[in-house]
N, C-alpha and C positions, 0 to 999 in steps of 0.2 A: 740535652739529649746525651745519653751515655754512649761511649764508643761502640758497644755491642749493637745497640739499636741502629746507630748510624751505618755500621758496616752491613747490616741486614738490608737496610733501605737501598744502599748503593748496589748491593748484589742483585736485588730484585730489579732495579732500574737497568743494570747492565744486561740482565737476561732478557728484559723486555726489548731493549735496543737490538740485541742479537736476533731475536725472533723476527722483528720487523725487517731487519737487513736480509734475513734468509728469505722471507716472503717476497721482498722486492727483487732479489736476485732470481728467484724462481719465475716470477712474472715476466721478467725481461728475457728469460731463457726460452719461454714458451712461444712458438711461432704464432704470429698473428694470422688468423684465418683469412683466406682469400676473399676479397670483396665479392658480393653477390647482389644482383638486383632483386627486385620485388618478388617474393614468394608468398603463397598463401600459408597462413599459420596452420590451418587444419584442412588440407586439400579435400579429403573425402567428404566432409560435411559441407565445406564451402562450395564445392562444385555442385553438389545436389541442390543447394539453396540458390546459387547464381544461374544454374542451367537445369531447371526442374525436370525437363524431359530427357535428360541425358541418362545413359545406362552405364557409362564408364568414361575414363579419360586416360590420356597418356601425357607424361611430362617430357618436354623436349627443351633444348637450349639453342640460342643463337646469339651471335655477337657481331659487332662491326669489324673486329679484327679478322673474323673468318669470312664475312661477306661484305664487300663494299669498302671497308676501311674508312679512312678519313674523308675521302671524297663523298661517300654516302652520308657521313655525319654532317658535313658542310651543307649538303643538299637538304637534309632534314632541318638543320638550323635555319636555312634560308626560308623554308616553308613555315617555320615558327616565328619569323620576323627578325632573322639574323642575330639571335642571341644564343648563348650556350644551351644545348639541348639535353646534355646528359648530366646525370648526378653521379656518374661513375666513369672510370677509364674505358678506353676503347675495347680493351680485352676482357672486360667484365661481361659474363654471359647473362642474357635476359632469359627468364624462365617463362615458358609458354605451356599452357594446358590445352591440349587438343581434345575436344569434346566429341564423344561418340554416342550415337543411338544405334545399338546393335553393332554392325560392322561399318556403318556409315558415319563419316565425320560430319558433324552438324554445326560446328563452331569452335570458338576459342575463348579462353579467359586469359587475360594478360594485365599485368600491373606495372606501374612506374612509380619512382620516387620523385618528389617535388618539394621544394623548400616552402615551409609554412611559417606562420608567425611565431610559433614556439617550437620549431623543430621540423623534422621530416614528415611529409604527408605520404602515405602509401595508398595509392588509388588504383582500384581494379575496375575493369569493365568486362562483361561477357558479350561476345559478338556472334552474330549468325554468319553464315558463309558469304553474305553480301556486305558485311561490315557494319550492320546496324546494331546499335546497343540494345541488349536485352535486359541487362541489369547493371547497376552502378553500386560500387562498394568501397567505402573508406575503411581500410584495415587499421590505419594509424593516423591519429590527429590529437594534438594536445591543446589545452585551453579550456576555459570555463564554459565555452559555448559548443564544445565538441558534439554534444548530443543533438544540437540543432542541425548540424551538418550530416550526422549519421542517421537522422530520422528517415523513415520511409517516404514521408512527404517530399523532402528535398531530393532524395534519390530518384523518385519517379519522374522528375523533370527531365532526366537524361534518357529515359527509355524511349526508343524509337529514333533517336538522333543518329546521324551518320557524319562522316568526315565532311561531306558537302555542306552540312549545316554549320560545322565549326569553321569552315573556310570563309564563311561570311562574317566571322567575328575575329577581331584582332586581339589576341590575348596579351600582347605587349602594351598596346595603347588602351586596352580594356574597353573597347567600344566596337560596335558593329550593328548588324541587323539580323532579323530572322529569329529562329527558335532559340538559339543560344542566348541572344540578347534579352530574350523574354524570361530566362531563368531567374527566379527570385532569390535574392540573398536573404537567408533567414536571420542573419546577424549583420546589419548594415555597418556596425563599427568594426567588424572583422573582415575588412576588405582584403587584407593580405592572404588570408586563408581562402576566401571565396574565389578570388582571381587565380590563386594558386591551384585550386581544384579544377577550374576551367582549363587552365594551361596544361595540367596533368592529363586531362582527358584528350585534349587536342594533340598533345605530344604522343600519347598512347595510340591514337588513331592514325597519326602520320607514320609512326614506326611500323605499325601493323600493315599499313598500306604499302610502304616501301619494301617490306620483307615478304609479305604474303598476298596482298590483294591486287597490287598493280599488275598490268598485263606483262610487264617485263620483270616480274619478281625473280629473285634469285632462287635457283633450284638447289635443293639440298642433295 
C-alpha cells in the first residue's frame, strides 16, 4: 500500500472516530426524561375501545409521594403478599384516565407496569365506578406467544371481575380459588407472563382501591 492511500485511510478512520465521540458526548449531555408510569399510546382511540359508552375523558396524575408516601406503599405491598409493589420510584406519577359520559364520570382506565418473561408488561383495565373490570388490555408484551395473551378470548376472562375476586387468589404463591383461579393460561409454558399478568391486574385494582375506591380514600 503506497503512503498516499495509507494516509487517506487513516484520515477517514480519524474522522469516523471523531464523529462517534461527538455523538457520545451529545447523548451524555441530553437530560434523561423523568420516569413515567403506564400511559396509553393512543388515548383517544384506546379510550373509545376500552370504554365504548364514554363521550370523553380527562387525564390526571397521582403519586405516592403526594398522597400516603411510603406507609401507603407498604400497605399496598402487604396486600400483595409483602413483595415490592412498584416498578418505579415513589415520586413517579401514575397516569389515570377519568372517563365521562356527558358531564357524569362513569369510570376509570388505569395501567401498571409488571415484569414479564422478556421485559416489561404494560397492562390496563377499564373500571366502572364500583371497581368492576369492563375491559382488559395488554399494551406491551414480548415473546413468541404474545398474540395468545392479547387475544379477545383471553381478555374476556377478566371482564366482570373485581378486587374481591382477586383477593381470593395469591399472586405470589400463584394459587387460590374462585373466578381468578379459573382463568385459563393460553400458553402453559409461559407461566412467568401469565402470572405476571394476574399480578399486574391485582396490583392495579389494589392501587385504585387505595387511592379512589376505599371509603377513606385520599381527597385531591
